[in-house]
C-alpha positions as CSV (number, residue, x, y, z in Angstrom):
1,M,48.1,-6.1,-50.8
2,E,45.4,-3.4,-51.3
3,N,42.6,-6.0,-50.7
4,N,44.2,-7.0,-47.4
5,Q,44.2,-3.3,-46.3
6,E,40.5,-2.9,-47.1
7,N,39.5,-5.8,-44.7
8,R,41.5,-4.3,-41.8
9,Y,39.6,-3.3,-38.7
10,V,38.8,0.4,-38.6
11,K,38.2,2.0,-35.2
12,R,35.0,4.0,-35.2
13,T,33.7,6.6,-32.7
14,Q,30.2,7.6,-31.6
15,K,30.4,10.5,-34.0
16,D,30.7,8.1,-37.0
17,Y,27.1,6.9,-36.5
18,S,24.3,9.2,-37.6
19,M,21.5,9.9,-35.2
20,S,18.9,8.4,-37.6
21,L,20.9,5.2,-37.7
22,K,21.0,5.1,-33.9
23,F,17.2,5.6,-33.7
24,Q,16.6,2.9,-36.3
25,I,18.8,0.4,-34.5
26,V,17.1,1.1,-31.2
27,Q,13.6,0.8,-32.8
28,E,14.4,-2.5,-34.4
29,I,15.8,-3.9,-31.2
30,E,12.8,-2.7,-29.1
31,T,10.3,-4.1,-31.6
32,G,12.1,-7.5,-31.6
33,R,13.2,-7.5,-35.2
34,L,16.9,-7.7,-34.2
35,S,18.8,-8.7,-31.1
36,I,21.7,-6.6,-29.9
37,S,24.3,-8.9,-31.4
38,E,22.5,-9.1,-34.7
39,A,22.3,-5.3,-34.9
40,T,26.0,-5.0,-34.3
41,R,26.7,-7.4,-37.1
42,T,24.1,-6.0,-39.5
43,Y,24.9,-2.4,-39.2
44,G,28.7,-2.7,-38.5
45,V,28.6,-1.3,-35.0
46,Q,31.9,-1.9,-33.3
47,S,30.7,-3.3,-30.0
48,R,27.6,-4.5,-28.1
49,K,28.3,-1.9,-25.4
50,T,27.7,0.9,-28.0
51,V,24.3,-0.4,-28.9
52,V,23.4,-0.9,-25.2
53,E,24.4,2.7,-24.6
54,W,22.0,3.8,-27.4
55,L,19.3,1.8,-25.9
56,R,19.8,3.5,-22.5
57,K,19.9,7.0,-24.2
58,F,17.2,6.7,-26.8
59,G,15.1,3.6,-25.9
60,N,11.8,3.3,-24.0
61,F,13.1,1.1,-21.2
62,D,13.3,2.7,-17.8
63,W,16.8,1.6,-16.7
64,E,16.6,3.1,-13.2
65,N,13.4,1.2,-12.3
66,Q,14.1,-1.8,-14.6
67,N,10.8,-1.8,-16.3
68,P,9.5,-0.8,-19.7
69,S,7.9,2.6,-19.7
70,H,6.1,2.6,-23.0
71,M,6.8,-0.7,-24.5
72,P,3.6,-2.7,-25.1
73,K,3.7,-6.3,-23.8
74,S,3.0,-9.1,-26.1
75,P,-0.1,-11.3,-25.4
76,E,2.2,-14.2,-24.4
77,Q,3.9,-12.0,-21.8
78,K,0.6,-10.8,-20.4
79,I,-0.6,-14.4,-20.1
80,M,2.5,-15.5,-18.4
81,E,2.3,-12.6,-15.9
82,L,-1.4,-13.4,-15.2
83,E,-0.7,-17.1,-14.7
84,A,2.1,-16.3,-12.2
85,Q,-0.3,-13.9,-10.4
86,V,-3.0,-16.6,-10.3
87,K,-0.6,-19.1,-8.8
88,L,0.5,-16.6,-6.1
89,L,-3.2,-15.9,-5.3
90,E,-4.0,-19.6,-5.1
91,K,-1.1,-20.1,-2.6
92,Q,-2.3,-17.2,-0.5
93,K,-5.8,-18.5,-0.5
94,A,-4.7,-21.9,0.6
95,L,-2.6,-20.4,3.4
96,L,-5.6,-18.3,4.6
97,E,-7.9,-21.3,4.5
98,R,-5.5,-23.3,6.6
99,Q,-5.3,-20.4,9.1
100,A,-9.1,-20.1,9.3
101,F,-9.4,-23.8,9.8
102,V,-6.9,-23.7,12.7
103,A,-8.6,-20.7,14.2
104,D,-12.0,-22.5,14.1
105,K,-10.5,-25.6,15.8
106,K,-9.0,-23.4,18.5
107,A,-12.3,-21.7,19.1
108,I,-14.0,-25.1,19.5
109,I,-11.3,-26.3,21.8
110,F,-11.5,-23.2,24.0
111,D,-15.3,-23.5,24.2
112,M,-14.9,-27.1,25.3
113,M,-12.4,-26.1,27.9
114,I,-14.8,-23.5,29.3
115,D,-17.6,-26.0,29.4
116,I,-15.4,-28.5,31.3
117,A,-14.2,-25.8,33.8
118,E,-17.8,-24.7,34.4
119,Q,-18.9,-28.3,35.1
120,E,-15.9,-29.1,37.3
121,Y,-15.9,-26.0,39.4
122,K,-19.7,-25.3,39.1
123,I,-19.2,-21.6,38.4
124,D,-20.4,-19.5,35.5
125,I,-17.4,-18.5,33.5
126,R,-19.3,-17.1,30.5
127,K,-21.1,-13.9,31.3
128,N,-24.6,-13.7,29.9
129,L,-25.0,-10.0,29.9
130,P,-27.5,-8.1,27.9
131,P,-26.1,-6.3,24.9
132,G,-26.3,-3.0,26.8
133,Q,-23.9,-1.7,29.4
134,S,-22.0,-4.0,31.8
135,T,-22.9,-4.1,35.5
136,I,-19.6,-2.3,36.4
137,L,-20.5,0.6,34.2
138,K,-24.0,0.7,35.6
139,K,-22.6,0.8,39.2
140,K,-20.2,3.7,38.3
141,N,-23.1,5.6,36.7
142,N,-25.3,5.1,39.8
143,K,-22.6,6.4,42.2
144,Q,-22.3,9.7,40.4
């Protein structure tokens, strides 16, 4: 009977865990040595929620902005992030190249349309002005 009572579930509170134990568990989880569920089993913590609360209070993860504040990234994580960024930039480059191609084709078509209109109606649509002032500005300046 006594052996059966020793195995019974004992309800614990936050005060039952020392601060050093809390910090140790948080550190081991953040360094990747233990998962949350492994920490609860290894250290006899009652629930996963308790450990998550310690991570929120004592950990380096910025829970409001959802990003690690002082946790160094592993080389694999950095490589994966850079590969994702490269893929995004390649997509953006392809889109911009397509837009530039379409814009060049439009410019060619508009030039052809102007050439055809000049031939059909025998008028100068393009103005061949010197790089200085336009004739309208010159007339306004002469009147004053």
